[in-house]
C-alpha atoms as one frame of an Amber mdcrd trajectory, in Angstrom:
protein
  36.180  17.377  19.924  34.292  14.154  20.694  31.095  16.108  21.357  31.351
  17.788  17.955  31.961  14.505  16.112  29.105  12.823  17.959  26.734  15.665
  17.082  27.719  15.542  13.406  27.245  11.784  13.369  23.810  12.112  14.991
  22.852  14.813  12.475  23.989  12.645   9.558  21.991   9.672  10.857  18.919
  11.861  11.334  19.145  13.203   7.783  19.599   9.680   6.376  16.602   8.338
   8.298  14.466  11.284   7.135  15.480  10.676   3.513  14.647   6.973   3.743
  11.296   7.761   5.373  10.486  10.261   2.619  11.320   7.736  -0.087   9.174
   5.104   1.640   6.229   7.515   1.764   6.562   8.251  -1.942   6.546   4.545
  -2.777   3.661   3.805  -0.404   1.208   6.221  -2.043  -1.910   4.449  -3.351
  -1.800   4.148  -7.140  -4.930   3.510  -9.233  -5.013   0.071 -10.840  -7.239
  -1.173 -13.667  -9.152  -4.320 -12.819 -10.610  -5.999 -15.885 -11.881  -8.889
 -13.775 -14.170  -6.776 -11.588 -15.392  -4.447 -14.323 -15.981  -0.719 -14.589
 -18.125  -0.558 -11.440 -15.101  -1.087  -9.189 -12.154   1.148  -8.312  -8.890
  -0.491  -7.201  -5.713   1.008  -5.727  -2.347  -0.596  -5.057  -0.148   0.543
  -2.173   3.625  -0.052  -2.089   3.329  -2.594  -4.937   1.979  -5.116  -2.410
  -1.457  -4.318  -1.001  -4.341  -4.010  -3.474  -7.763  -2.827  -2.300 -10.941
  -2.503  -4.327 -14.199  -0.707  -3.585 -17.372  -0.105  -5.552 -17.184   3.060
  -7.607 -19.333   5.818  -6.100 -22.264   6.828  -8.260 -23.151  10.514  -8.271
 -26.431  11.387  -6.609 -29.267  12.482  -8.867 -30.366  15.985  -8.096 -34.073
  16.817  -8.174 -35.642  20.221  -8.251 -37.865  21.451  -5.428 -40.814  21.786
  -7.829 -40.952  18.028  -8.215 -41.222  17.563  -4.453 -44.157  19.955  -3.912
 -47.550  18.325  -4.285 -50.253  20.310  -6.021 -53.110  21.302  -3.717 -56.798
  21.534  -4.609 -58.676  24.747  -4.444
């Protein structure tokens, strides 16, 4: 009987630890934050309500057509 009780206790502890870890992961997801001080050119995220990081917002690359790149030849 002691082996059975020990196994159930270990299973219960494992399930509780997994639930706490899952809740911590949900709270630790980066959330977008508005930063009026930095302006619209910056993108900030806050992780676990504690750590805030900001980076310049990526600007999309301008696409050019191949015709613009080809130089006209004489003759």
